[in-house]
C-alpha positions in Angstrom: 0.2 0.3 -0.1 1.4 3.3 -0.9 2.4 6.0 1.8 -0.7 9.0 1.5 0.1 11.6 -1.1 0.2 14.4 1.1 3.2 17.4 2.6 6.3 15.9 -0.1 4.8 12.1 0.8 6.3 11.8 4.2 3.2 9.8 4.5 4.3 10.2 8.5 1.4 10.7 11.3 0.9 9.6 15.4 -1.5 7.2 15.4 -1.5 7.0 19.5 -0.7 8.9 22.0 0.3 7.7 25.9 1.0 9.4 29.2 1.4 7.9 32.5 2.6 10.1 35.9 2.9 8.6 38.9 0.6 8.6 41.9 2.1 11.9 44.4 1.6 15.6 43.8 4.3 17.6 45.5 3.3 20.7 46.7 6.2 23.4 47.3 6.3 22.5 50.6 7.9 19.2 50.2 11.1 21.4 49.3 10.5 22.9 52.6 10.1 20.2 54.2 13.4 18.3 53.0 15.6 21.6 53.5 14.5 21.9 57.3 15.2 18.4 58.0 18.7 17.8 56.8 20.4 21.4 56.4 20.7 24.3 58.3 19.4 27.9 57.1 21.9 29.6 55.1 21.1 32.3 52.4 21.2 30.5 49.7 19.0 28.1 50.8 16.4 30.7 51.9 16.7 32.0 48.4 15.8 28.6 46.4 13.2 28.1 49.0 11.8 31.8 48.7 11.6 31.0 44.4 10.3 27.5 44.8 7.5 29.2 45.9 6.6 31.5 42.9 7.2 29.1 39.8 4.1 29.1 38.8 3.5 25.2 39.6 0.8 24.3 41.9 2.1 20.5 42.1 4.5 18.5 40.6 4.4 14.7 39.5 6.8 12.2 41.8 6.7 8.7 42.7 7.0 9.6 46.5 6.4 12.0 48.8 9.2 13.8 50.8 8.8 10.6 53.8 10.0 8.6 51.0 12.8 6.4 52.4 15.1 7.1 49.4 15.5 10.9 50.1 15.3 10.7 54.2 18.6 8.8 54.7 21.8 10.8 56.3 23.3 11.1 53.0 22.0 11.9 49.2 21.5 8.7 47.5 24.5 7.6 45.1 23.7 7.1 41.3 23.3 3.0 42.4 20.0 3.3 44.4 18.8 6.0 42.1 19.0 3.5 39.0 17.0 1.0 41.4 14.2 3.4 41.9 14.1 4.4 38.5 13.7 0.8 37.4 11.3 0.1 39.9 9.3 3.0 39.7 9.8 4.5 36.5 10.1 1.9 34.3 6.3 0.6 34.9 5.3 3.6 34.3 6.7 3.7 30.8 5.2 0.4 30.0 2.2 1.9 31.0 2.4 5.0 28.7 3.4 2.4 25.9 0.2 0.3 26.5 -1.9 3.8 25.8 -0.5 4.5 22.8 -0.6 1.3 21.6 -4.1 0.4 22.3 -4.7 3.8 20.8 -3.3 3.0 17.5 -5.2 0.0 17.6 -1.9 -2.4 16.3 -0.8 -5.3 17.3 2.4 -6.1 19.3 4.1 -7.9 16.0 2.8 -4.7 14.1 6.0 -2.3 15.8 9.4 -2.2 14.2 11.2 0.3 15.7 11.1 1.7 19.6 12.8 5.1 19.7 13.6 6.1 23.6 15.1 9.0 25.7 15.8 9.8 29.3 18.4 11.7 31.1 17.6 10.6 34.4 19.4 7.2 33.9 22.5 5.7 31.9 22.4 1.8 32.6 23.2 -0.6 29.9 21.5 -1.9 28.7 18.7 0.7 28.7 15.7 0.6 30.2 14.2 0.4 26.6 14.9 -3.4 27.0 13.0 -3.2 29.9 9.7 -1.1 28.6 10.1 -3.9 25.5 10.5 -7.1 27.9 7.5 -5.5 29.5 5.0 -5.4 27.2 5.6 -8.4 25.8 8.0 -7.9 22.7 9.4 -11.1 21.7 10.1 -10.2 18.0 12.7 -8.7 17.0 12.7 -4.5 17.0 15.0 -1.9 15.9 16.0 0.2 18.6 17.7 3.2 19.7 18.3 4.9 23.0 19.4 8.9 22.3 21.4 10.4 25.8 22.8 13.5 25.7 19.5 15.0 24.7 17.6 16.3 27.8 14.4 18.1 28.2 14.5 18.0 24.1 14.2 14.0 23.6 10.6 13.8 23.2 10.9 16.1 19.9 14.2 14.7 19.1 12.9 10.7 19.0 10.0 11.8 17.3 12.4 13.0 14.4 14.7 10.1 14.7 11.4 8.1 14.6 10.2 10.0 11.5 13.6 9.4 9.9 13.7 5.4 10.2 10.2 5.4 9.2 11.0 7.3 5.9 13.9 4.7 5.6 11.5 2.1 6.2 9.1 3.8 3.3 12.0 4.2 0.6 12.2 0.4 1.1 8.6 -0.3 0.8 7.9 -1.6 4.2 5.7 -0.8 6.4 6.9 1.1 10.2 4.8 1.6 13.6 7.4 3.5 15.8 7.3 3.4 19.1 8.8 6.7 20.5 9.1 6.7 24.6 10.9 9.1 26.9 10.9 8.5 30.9 12.4 10.8 33.4 12.6 10.4 36.9 13.8 13.5 38.5 12.4 14.1 42.1 14.7 11.6 43.8 17.7 13.9 43.0 16.2 16.5 45.3 19.0 15.6 48.3 21.6 15.8 45.5 20.6 19.7 44.5 19.8 20.7 47.7 23.6 19.6 48.7 24.8 21.7 46.4 23.2 24.9 47.6 24.5 23.7 51.2 27.8 23.6 50.3 28.6 25.5 47.4 26.0 28.3 48.5 24.9 28.5 44.6 21.3 29.6 43.8 19.9 26.3 42.3 16.1 26.0 41.1 16.2 22.3 39.6 14.5 21.0 42.8 11.7 23.3 42.3 11.2 22.4 38.7 11.4 19.3 37.6 8.7 16.1 38.5 8.5 12.6 36.6 6.5 11.2 34.0 6.9 8.5 31.1 4.8 9.2 27.5 4.7 7.5 24.6 3.8 8.0 21.3 3.0 5.8 18.3 4.5 6.7 14.7 3.5 5.4 11.4 4.7 5.7 8.1 1.1 5.1 6.5 2.8 2.1 4.5 0.6 -1.5 5.4 -3.0 -1.7 7.5 -4.5 1.7 7.2 -4.6 3.6 10.3 -5.9 6.7 11.6 -4.1 9.6 12.3 -4.2 11.7 15.1 -1.0 14.2 14.5 0.0 13.8 10.4 3.8 14.9 11.3 4.7 17.5 8.1 7.9 18.5 9.3 10.9 18.9 11.6 13.9 21.6 12.1 16.9 21.2 14.9 19.4 23.9 15.3 22.4 24.3 17.9 22.7 27.8 19.3 26.3 28.5 19.2 28.6 28.8 22.6 25.9 27.5 24.5 27.2 24.5 25.9 27.4 25.8 29.5 24.3 27.0 29.4 22.0 24.1 29.8 23.1 20.5 31.0 22.5 17.4 33.1 26.1 16.0 34.0 26.8 12.8 35.7 27.8 13.1 39.9 28.1 10.3 42.6 25.3 11.5 44.0 23.0 12.0 40.7 22.9 13.9 38.0 23.5 17.7 38.3 21.2 20.5 36.6 22.8 23.2 34.5 20.4 26.4 34.1 22.4 29.8 33.6 20.1 33.0 33.8 21.0 33.0 30.1 18.9 30.4 29.3 15.3 31.8 28.9 17.0 35.3 26.4 18.6 32.9 24.4 15.4 30.5 23.7 13.2 33.3 23.0 15.5 34.4 20.3 16.4 31.0 18.6 12.5 30.7 18.9 11.8 32.9 15.7 14.7 32.1 13.2 13.7 28.3 13.4 10.0 28.9 13.3 11.2 31.4 9.5 13.1 28.0 8.3 10.3 25.8 9.1 7.8 27.2 7.4 10.0 28.0 4.3 10.6 23.8 4.3 6.5 23.8 4.1 5.4 25.6 1.5 2.4 24.1 1.1 1.0 24.7 4.3 -2.5 26.8 3.7 -2.3 30.7 3.4 -3.9 31.2 6.8 -1.3 29.6 8.2 1.9 31.6 8.1 2.2 34.1 10.8 3.0 32.1 14.8 -0.6 33.2 16.0 -2.4 31.3 13.5 -1.1 28.1 14.8 -1.6 26.5 18.6 1.7 26.1 20.3 2.4 22.8 22.1 6.1 24.4 24.1 8.1 22.7 26.2 7.3 23.7 29.7 11.1 24.0 30.9 9.6 27.1 33.0 7.5 30.0 33.3 10.0 32.6 32.0 10.7 29.9 29.0 6.7 30.4 27.9 6.7 34.1 28.6 9.2 34.4 26.6 7.9 32.5 23.6 4.7 34.5 23.8 6.9 38.2 23.6 9.2 36.3 21.2 6.6 35.2 18.5 3.8 37.9 19.9 1.4 34.9 20.9 -1.0 34.7 23.9 -1.0 32.2 26.7 -4.1 30.6 25.2 -1.9 29.6 22.2 0.1 27.4 24.6 -2.8 26.7 27.0 -1.9 22.4 27.2 2.0 23.4 28.0 0.7 26.2 30.9 -2.0 23.5 32.3 1.0 20.7 32.5 3.1 23.1 34.0 1.0 23.9 36.1 -0.3 20.9 37.1 2.7 18.7 36.7 5.5 20.3 36.3 9.0 20.3 33.9 8.9 16.1 33.4 12.1 16.5 31.1 11.8 14.6 27.9 8.3 13.1 28.5 6.6 16.2 28.8 6.1 17.5 25.4 4.2 14.2 24.5 2.0 15.3 27.6 1.5 18.2 26.3 0.3 17.0 22.7 -1.7 14.5 24.5 -3.4 17.4 26.4 -3.8 20.0 24.2 -6.6 17.8 21.8 -8.7 17.4 25.3 -12.2 19.3 25.2 -11.6 22.0 28.0 -8.3 22.6 26.7 -10.5 23.1 22.8 -12.8 25.4 25.1 -9.5 27.6 26.1 -8.5 28.1 22.3 -7.7 31.8 21.6 -10.8 33.3 20.3 -12.7 30.2 20.2 -10.7 29.0 17.3 -8.7 25.7 17.6 -5.9 25.4 14.9 -5.9 22.5 12.8 -2.0 23.2 12.8 0.1 23.0 15.7 4.4 24.2 16.2 5.6 21.6 18.5 9.3 23.0 20.0 11.3 21.7 22.3 14.7 23.0 24.2 18.1 20.5 25.4 21.1 20.9 26.5 23.9 22.3 23.4 21.3 24.3 23.3 19.8 22.4 20.8 16.4 23.9 19.6 14.1 21.0 18.7 10.5 22.0 16.5 8.2 20.3 14.1 5.1 21.1 12.3 1.9 19.0 13.0 -1.6 18.8 11.6 -4.3 18.1 14.3 -7.0 15.0 12.6 -10.0 17.4 13.9 -12.5 14.9 13.3 -10.8 12.2 15.5 -10.4 15.2 17.7 -14.0 15.7 18.2 -14.5 12.3 18.5 -12.3 10.8 21.4 -11.7 14.3 22.9 -11.1 14.3 26.7 -10.1 10.7 26.9 -6.6 10.6 26.5 -5.7 13.1 29.3 -3.2 12.3 31.5 -4.6 10.1 34.5 -6.4 12.1 37.4 -5.2 12.6 40.6 -6.5 13.1 44.0 -5.4 16.6 43.8 -6.8 16.6 39.5 -10.2 15.9 40.9 -10.9 18.6 43.2 -12.5 21.6 43.2 -8.8 23.3 42.2 -8.2 21.0 39.2 -6.4 22.3 36.1 -9.5 24.1 35.4 -9.2 26.5 38.1 -5.6 26.4 37.8 -6.2 28.2 34.4 -7.9 30.8 35.1 -4.9 32.4 36.8 -4.1 33.1 32.6 -7.6 32.0 30.6 -9.7 35.1 31.3 -7.2 37.8 30.3 -7.2 39.4 27.2 -5.5 37.9 24.1 -2.1 39.3 23.6 -1.5 39.8 27.1 1.3 38.0 28.5 2.2 37.0 32.3 4.0 40.2 33.8 3.1 39.5 37.0 5.5 40.2 40.2 5.8 36.8 41.2 8.0 36.7 37.1 10.0 39.6 38.3 11.1 38.6 41.6 12.3 35.0 40.2 13.8 37.2 37.4 15.7 39.8 39.9 16.7 36.9 42.4 18.5 34.8 39.8 19.9 37.2 37.0 23.8 37.8 39.1 23.8 33.6 39.3 25.7 31.4 37.5 23.5 28.7 38.2 20.1 29.1 38.5 
């Protein structure tokens, strides 16, 4: 069966998505608890705890609570201990997210031809993807690729890699069903970050932002049994911002991985979005005339932090409503590094997100964007299957937790920005406080 003839005959589509968050939700008080238990008061610790109350995150999804044994030992957990928790608590999340994506795609396990995975919170061999395949019950031979060193951009990097593998199969006339999986367990490294704040007297906010999540997509090359797309993948762009290696990273350490995040990152990211968007638009001349400017699209932006999102708004002259699923994910779950972008794409197609579309109009075309170490910029354009979304809208959102089913759930959290006039960006005292707090530090 020939691939569909659309957008240079790529024939690529996302036919299933899955998101699995762990059961616990950390409020800003969680960091206060561990700080008070194990560390003396200091200027840097007080500064980080103050910033922690103004990140814009209501809850961060986690595999445990502040009383979890791993983070309540006298010393910070070792890499070995962190790996054991990643495998015991993280891999089942990835298996479940993959099962959700496979179920929605309505494919048999034997139809999976490739698995492209990514994580920046584990580095064992064989990689976690081996155990995800095993947990799914995959016994046939599949082509596996595990991406390392791509951090928060990993989800889109995995999709880009999967797309190229799918096109390779298409060139050979073979069907491809690529399972892309992202898994991050970040909250267990809180003691490592607090150690550095205490010992080095640095203002580090990694412990305030990051959370745990697994997410997955199934990518099809359109050859073989017909499948209905959720999104069509039309094109992508990958760039490295020169001389920025020291600005964003996640470096190995005996007690985990250390977040590198300098105050330059929001400005660098904001400046890089427009050139990437311009180049991507130039590669897609077939786009409709009413999809040419940034505000013509809905945006699935990786919510690396509040200043990343507001910086994108200013750089591209878009509103929070254009990035409604990014804000919703950030406020309710935090930044889950590589796994977040698939969660945002999953959330974007739900009914309550549709209701918050700018001007009341849901966009058919979507720009996905994420930033990773390098600094790398990953961007893509997707076409949403509007009929499909109408039929299943709201059924594929992340699993509900107790906090999300309360009166203070996602809809309440969105009230902060959803009712502001179109075009007005977040420019409140909280953001100003954060910017002032971190502008003079080496690591934030």
